[in-house]
C-alpha positions in Angstrom: -56.2 13.7 -26.0 -55.7 15.0 -29.7 -59.2 15.3 -30.8 -62.7 15.7 -28.6 -64.5 13.4 -31.0 -63.0 10.4 -32.9 -66.0 8.7 -34.4 -69.7 10.0 -35.2 -72.4 7.8 -37.3 -75.1 9.7 -39.0 -78.7 8.0 -39.2 -80.2 7.3 -42.5 -83.5 5.3 -43.6 -81.9 4.4 -47.0 -78.3 4.0 -47.1 -78.2 3.7 -51.0 -80.1 7.2 -51.4 -77.6 8.8 -48.6 -74.6 7.2 -50.4 -75.2 8.7 -53.7 -75.5 11.8 -51.9 -72.7 11.8 -49.9 -70.8 10.5 -52.8 -71.9 13.6 -54.8 -70.6 16.2 -52.1 -67.6 14.7 -51.3 -66.9 14.1 -55.3 -65.9 11.0 -54.8 -67.4 7.2 -54.8 -68.3 5.8 -51.3 -69.1 2.3 -51.0 -71.7 0.7 -48.6 -70.5 -1.9 -46.2 -73.2 -4.6 -45.2 -72.8 -5.7 -41.9 -75.0 -8.1 -40.0 -77.0 -5.5 -38.1 -76.2 -2.6 -40.0 -75.1 -0.9 -43.4 -72.5 1.8 -43.2 -70.8 4.1 -45.4 -67.8 5.3 -44.4 -67.0 8.9 -45.3 -63.4 10.2 -45.9 -60.9 10.9 -42.9 -57.9 10.7 -41.6 -55.8 11.2 -38.4 -58.1 8.9 -36.6 -61.3 11.1 -36.7 -64.2 9.7 -39.0 -67.6 9.4 -39.3 -70.2 7.1 -41.4 -73.8 7.0 -42.4 -75.6 4.2 -40.6 -78.7 2.6 -41.7 -79.9 0.3 -38.7 -83.3 -0.5 -36.7 -83.9 2.1 -34.0 -81.3 4.8 -35.6 -83.6 7.6 -37.1 -82.4 10.7 -39.0 -83.7 14.2 -38.1 -82.9 17.9 -37.4 -83.0 18.0 -33.8 -80.2 16.2 -32.4 -76.6 17.2 -32.3 -74.9 18.9 -34.8 -72.1 17.3 -36.5 -69.5 19.2 -38.3 -67.9 17.7 -41.2 -64.6 18.6 -42.5 -65.0 19.9 -46.2 -61.3 20.6 -46.8 -59.5 23.8 -47.1 -62.5 25.7 -48.8 -66.1 24.4 -48.2 -67.4 26.1 -51.0 -67.0 23.4 -53.7 -68.6 21.0 -51.5 -71.5 23.3 -50.5 -71.9 24.1 -54.4 -72.7 20.3 -54.9 -75.5 19.8 -52.3 -78.6 21.2 -53.8 -77.5 19.3 -57.3 -77.2 16.1 -54.9 -80.9 16.6 -53.8 -80.1 18.5 -50.3 -80.8 22.0 -48.9 -78.6 24.8 -47.6 -79.9 25.8 -44.2 -77.4 28.2 -43.2 -75.1 29.8 -46.0 -71.2 30.1 -45.9 -70.6 32.0 -42.6 -67.4 33.6 -41.5 -66.3 32.3 -38.0 -64.3 35.5 -37.3 -60.7 34.3 -38.1 -61.4 30.7 -36.9 -62.7 29.4 -40.5 -66.1 29.1 -42.1 -69.0 26.8 -41.8 -72.4 26.2 -43.5 -75.1 24.1 -42.3 -77.1 21.7 -45.1 -79.9 19.1 -44.6 -78.9 16.0 -46.4 -81.0 13.8 -48.4 -82.3 12.0 -45.3 -83.3 14.9 -43.3 -80.3 15.4 -41.0 -78.8 18.8 -40.4 -75.2 18.6 -41.0 -72.6 21.6 -40.5 -69.6 21.6 -43.2 -66.3 23.5 -42.0 -63.3 24.6 -43.6 -60.4 27.1 -42.9 -61.4 29.5 -46.1 
């Protein structure tokens, strides 16, 4: 087994608003995929590990569920610097994990708490 996680879906109520937020923090244009029972926005990924925003009935955003760590690239500072301008909030500022990397926790535009992680 290469990775403990291979796919994560983050609940959103307004897929358009969420797409704008995540496009801003990733500094890339993300597109909405409209399926019969849900709308998705696939976040940038590689090596078979990925995540998507999911707007579907019964799937509610919040800050009380599992904490998802998204890859912020080599240095999370550029992504973190775009969070507040995109309408999010920094919950925990960039924190050193003692040699294994850095993380920060944000609240996205939908109210989810999401961690960003990087090597430096």
